[in-house]
ROSERO-318262 format. One line per field, with one value per atom (N, C-alpha, C): residue in one letter; atom name; residue number from 1; x, y, z. Coordinates in steps of 0.02 Angstrom, whole numbers, plus 50000, padded with zeros to 5 digits. Layout:
<rs>
aa <- [A, ...];
at <- [CA, ...];
i <- [NUM, ...];
east <- [X, ...];
north <- [Y, ...];
up <- [Z, ...];
</rs>
This chain:
<rs>
aa <- [M, M, M, Q, Q, Q, A, A, A, K, K, K, K, K, K, L, L, L, T, T, T, L, L, L, Q, Q, Q, R, R, R, L, L, L, M, M, M, K, K, K, E, E, E, E, E, E, A, A, A, S, S, S, L, L, L, E, E, E, R, R, R, E, E, E, P, P, P, I, I, I, P, P, P, N, N, N, A, A, A, M, M, M, V, V, V, T, T, T, R, R, R, K, K, K, D, D, D, L, L, L, L, L, L, N, N, N, F, F, F, H, H, H, F, F, F, C, C, C, L, L, L, H, H, H, D, D, D, L, L, L, E, E, E, G, G, G, P, P, P, Y, Y, Y, A, A, A, G, G, G, G, G, G, Y, Y, Y, Y, Y, Y, H, H, H, G, G, G, L, L, L, L, L, L, E, E, E, L, L, L, H, H, H, Q, Q, Q, N, N, N, Y, Y, Y, P, P, P, F, F, F, A, A, A, A, A, A, P, P, P, K, K, K, L, L, L, I, I, I, F, F, F, Y, Y, Y, T, T, T, P, P, P, T, T, T, G, G, G, R, R, R, F, F, F, D, D, D, V, V, V, N, N, N, L, L, L, P, P, P, V, V, V, C, C, C, T, T, T, S, S, S, F, F, F, T, T, T, N, N, N, Y, Y, Y, H, H, H, Q, Q, Q];
at <- [N, CA, C, N, CA, C, N, CA, C, N, CA, C, N, CA, C, N, CA, C, N, CA, C, N, CA, C, N, CA, C, N, CA, C, N, CA, C, N, CA, C, N, CA, C, N, CA, C, N, CA, C, N, CA, C, N, CA, C, N, CA, C, N, CA, C, N, CA, C, N, CA, C, N, CA, C, N, CA, C, N, CA, C, N, CA, C, N, CA, C, N, CA, C, N, CA, C, N, CA, C, N, CA, C, N, CA, C, N, CA, C, N, CA, C, N, CA, C, N, CA, C, N, CA, C, N, CA, C, N, CA, C, N, CA, C, N, CA, C, N, CA, C, N, CA, C, N, CA, C, N, CA, C, N, CA, C, N, CA, C, N, CA, C, N, CA, C, N, CA, C, N, CA, C, N, CA, C, N, CA, C, N, CA, C, N, CA, C, N, CA, C, N, CA, C, N, CA, C, N, CA, C, N, CA, C, N, CA, C, N, CA, C, N, CA, C, N, CA, C, N, CA, C, N, CA, C, N, CA, C, N, CA, C, N, CA, C, N, CA, C, N, CA, C, N, CA, C, N, CA, C, N, CA, C, N, CA, C, N, CA, C, N, CA, C, N, CA, C, N, CA, C, N, CA, C, N, CA, C, N, CA, C, N, CA, C, N, CA, C, N, CA, C, N, CA, C, N, CA, C, N, CA, C, N, CA, C, N, CA, C, N, CA, C, N, CA, C, N, CA, C, N, CA, C];
i <- [1, 1, 1, 2, 2, 2, 3, 3, 3, 4, 4, 4, 5, 5, 5, 6, 6, 6, 7, 7, 7, 8, 8, 8, 9, 9, 9, 10, 10, 10, 11, 11, 11, 12, 12, 12, 13, 13, 13, 14, 14, 14, 15, 15, 15, 16, 16, 16, 17, 17, 17, 18, 18, 18, 19, 19, 19, 20, 20, 20, 21, 21, 21, 22, 22, 22, 23, 23, 23, 24, 24, 24, 25, 25, 25, 26, 26, 26, 27, 27, 27, 28, 28, 28, 29, 29, 29, 30, 30, 30, 31, 31, 31, 32, 32, 32, 33, 33, 33, 34, 34, 34, 35, 35, 35, 36, 36, 36, 37, 37, 37, 38, 38, 38, 39, 39, 39, 40, 40, 40, 41, 41, 41, 42, 42, 42, 43, 43, 43, 44, 44, 44, 45, 45, 45, 46, 46, 46, 47, 47, 47, 48, 48, 48, 49, 49, 49, 50, 50, 50, 51, 51, 51, 52, 52, 52, 53, 53, 53, 54, 54, 54, 55, 55, 55, 56, 56, 56, 57, 57, 57, 58, 58, 58, 59, 59, 59, 60, 60, 60, 61, 61, 61, 62, 62, 62, 63, 63, 63, 64, 64, 64, 65, 65, 65, 66, 66, 66, 67, 67, 67, 68, 68, 68, 69, 69, 69, 70, 70, 70, 71, 71, 71, 72, 72, 72, 73, 73, 73, 74, 74, 74, 75, 75, 75, 76, 76, 76, 77, 77, 77, 78, 78, 78, 79, 79, 79, 80, 80, 80, 81, 81, 81, 82, 82, 82, 83, 83, 83, 84, 84, 84, 85, 85, 85, 86, 86, 86, 87, 87, 87, 88, 88, 88, 89, 89, 89, 90, 90, 90, 91, 91, 91, 92, 92, 92, 93, 93, 93];
east <- [55103, 55063, 55037, 55069, 55082, 55013, 54985, 54882, 54912, 54857, 54889, 54864, 54896, 54872, 54785, 54771, 54672, 54653, 54677, 54659, 54685, 54722, 54779, 54727, 54717, 54672, 54606, 54568, 54498, 54500, 54573, 54576, 54591, 54613, 54614, 54550, 54504, 54463, 54392, 54395, 54355, 54373, 54425, 54464, 54451, 54480, 54459, 54371, 54345, 54246, 54241, 54279, 54249, 54278, 54331, 54342, 54295, 54266, 54210, 54163, 54144, 54076, 54092, 54122, 54107, 54044, 54060, 53992, 53969, 53917, 53871, 53895, 53901, 53906, 53980, 54019, 54073, 54122, 54169, 54257, 54300, 54326, 54391, 54438, 54490, 54557, 54609, 54640, 54704, 54732, 54726, 54791, 54855, 54837, 54884, 54859, 54882, 54865, 54789, 54767, 54737, 54679, 54704, 54662, 54646, 54571, 54538, 54483, 54527, 54478, 54429, 54374, 54289, 54272, 54221, 54189, 54138, 54075, 54015, 53990, 53943, 53949, 53865, 53828, 53762, 53730, 53722, 53672, 53593, 53548, 53484, 53447, 53383, 53350, 53388, 53399, 53428, 53486, 53533, 53609, 53622, 53605, 53560, 53620, 53657, 53704, 53803, 53776, 53863, 53880, 53946, 53998, 54024, 54057, 54049, 54117, 54172, 54246, 54254, 54270, 54283, 54337, 54355, 54401, 54376, 54388, 54370, 54432, 54469, 54485, 54497, 54526, 54518, 54580, 54562, 54590, 54620, 54687, 54735, 54694, 54640, 54628, 54554, 54547, 54482, 54471, 54423, 54345, 54338, 54342, 54325, 54347, 54381, 54371, 54332, 54292, 54260, 54297, 54268, 54316, 54319, 54375, 54340, 54328, 54268, 54224, 54212, 54263, 54268, 54241, 54205, 54202, 54205, 54246, 54290, 54230, 54195, 54145, 54062, 54048, 53993, 53934, 53898, 53846, 53779, 53772, 53705, 53707, 53732, 53702, 53777, 53834, 53874, 53945, 53973, 54014, 54087, 54133, 54173, 54239, 54268, 54344, 54349, 54275, 54270, 54226, 54259, 54248, 54139, 54130, 54054, 54039, 53976, 53951, 53868, 53912, 53854, 53842, 53827, 53813, 53891, 53880, 53952, 54020, 54027, 54129, 54118, 54212, 54237, 54193, 54170, 54147, 54129, 54080, 54069, 54104, 54154, 54180, 54124];
north <- [53805, 53785, 53841, 53789, 53811, 53808, 53875, 53866, 53850, 53826, 53807, 53861, 53873, 53919, 53930, 53903, 53901, 53927, 53918, 53972, 54020, 54069, 54131, 54144, 54126, 54168, 54191, 54123, 54152, 54173, 54211, 54249, 54300, 54333, 54408, 54416, 54358, 54399, 54416, 54367, 54385, 54465, 54468, 54518, 54593, 54573, 54658, 54676, 54587, 54611, 54638, 54635, 54659, 54727, 54767, 54834, 54859, 54838, 54861, 54870, 54823, 54818, 54778, 54822, 54812, 54754, 54737, 54674, 54738, 54730, 54783, 54741, 54811, 54782, 54729, 54747, 54674, 54736, 54716, 54729, 54678, 54654, 54600, 54630, 54576, 54613, 54527, 54537, 54484, 54471, 54410, 54419, 54346, 54314, 54280, 54277, 54228, 54196, 54181, 54139, 54121, 54119, 54170, 54195, 54261, 54273, 54313, 54339, 54404, 54405, 54447, 54469, 54487, 54518, 54566, 54597, 54610, 54582, 54620, 54655, 54692, 54754, 54791, 54839, 54880, 54827, 54763, 54708, 54703, 54690, 54700, 54656, 54637, 54586, 54566, 54501, 54482, 54513, 54525, 54518, 54619, 54665, 54723, 54746, 54795, 54835, 54791, 54746, 54686, 54706, 54675, 54661, 54619, 54560, 54499, 54479, 54470, 54448, 54379, 54371, 54306, 54283, 54227, 54209, 54187, 54165, 54137, 54108, 54033, 54010, 53967, 53984, 53947, 53899, 53852, 53777, 53814, 53764, 53777, 53754, 53726, 53672, 53738, 53771, 53829, 53876, 53859, 53823, 53762, 53728, 53646, 53655, 53642, 53601, 53692, 53666, 53702, 53745, 53792, 53852, 53841, 53834, 53839, 53918, 53921, 53982, 53973, 54026, 54033, 54094, 54098, 54160, 54160, 54218, 54240, 54286, 54311, 54357, 54324, 54308, 54251, 54314, 54272, 54307, 54254, 54195, 54175, 54118, 54116, 54063, 53991, 54021, 54007, 53972, 53944, 53917, 53979, 53998, 54056, 53987, 54020, 53993, 53905, 53898, 53831, 53838, 53785, 53798, 53792, 53825, 53824, 53778, 53747, 53712, 53695, 53704, 53732, 53695, 53693, 53675, 53695, 53739, 53794, 53775, 53740, 53737, 53682, 53667, 53629, 53568, 53602, 53550, 53477, 53471, 53383, 53397, 53383, 53350, 53320];
up <- [54620, 54576, 54490, 54473, 54372, 54345, 54337, 54293, 54236, 54188, 54101, 54088, 53999, 53995, 53956, 53967, 53991, 54027, 54097, 54142, 54155, 54108, 54124, 54070, 54013, 53965, 53988, 54012, 54041, 54086, 54149, 54199, 54172, 54114, 54109, 54068, 54020, 53991, 54053, 54108, 54192, 54190, 54189, 54232, 54206, 54147, 54065, 54090, 54095, 54097, 54165, 54205, 54269, 54291, 54238, 54244, 54219, 54148, 54114, 54185, 54182, 54228, 54307, 54338, 54418, 54444, 54501, 54529, 54587, 54546, 54622, 54696, 54721, 54791, 54823, 54793, 54790, 54791, 54839, 54806, 54811, 54752, 54742, 54743, 54767, 54767, 54738, 54714, 54698, 54758, 54786, 54811, 54772, 54735, 54700, 54639, 54613, 54536, 54511, 54564, 54570, 54643, 54685, 54744, 54753, 54748, 54759, 54838, 54872, 54922, 54901, 54929, 54894, 54987, 54968, 55019, 54976, 55010, 54992, 55023, 55016, 55057, 55029, 55067, 55031, 55024, 55061, 55018, 55050, 55007, 55047, 55069, 55103, 55141, 55205, 55253, 55327, 55313, 55246, 55265, 55261, 55243, 55252, 55306, 55268, 55340, 55358, 55329, 55351, 55308, 55304, 55279, 55265, 55207, 55204, 55200, 55203, 55218, 55177, 55125, 55075, 55041, 55041, 55000, 54924, 54886, 54806, 54783, 54793, 54755, 54712, 54654, 54611, 54578, 54549, 54551, 54468, 54478, 54415, 54356, 54364, 54296, 54286, 54314, 54300, 54238, 54220, 54247, 54235, 54218, 54237, 54289, 54328, 54412, 54427, 54493, 54524, 54603, 54596, 54642, 54714, 54758, 54841, 54857, 54878, 54926, 54998, 55036, 55100, 55112, 55186, 55190, 55269, 55270, 55352, 55395, 55389, 55405, 55426, 55482, 55501, 55455, 55445, 55402, 55444, 55467, 55480, 55439, 55407, 55337, 55347, 55311, 55296, 55361, 55372, 55437, 55399, 55472, 55457, 55439, 55404, 55383, 55375, 55356, 55301, 55254, 55194, 55118, 55137, 55096, 55055, 55036, 55043, 55022, 54973, 54927, 54866, 54796, 54762, 54695, 54631, 54655, 54593, 54631, 54712, 54720, 54742, 54751, 54750, 54825, 54851, 54915, 54897, 54837, 54822, 54762, 54731, 54659, 54635];
</rs>
């Protein structure tokens, strides 16, 4: 998959921002150019005490196309190994 120049520029800018200000309670690892594994941890409320592993898969036209979001760890809210249906994902284009 060939990412567009604008997509690459945007990703470089966002990664630099994340290095300066990491997301609290999250670890993010790049799987390849457009795919990122993440783990959410030390959350409050009903998710306290858990670790939630997922994948954020960006489209080659990012940021103009919505990403796919998948959780691999049961959360009680989202189905495991299936795309998450929210207003900011590619589930409903």
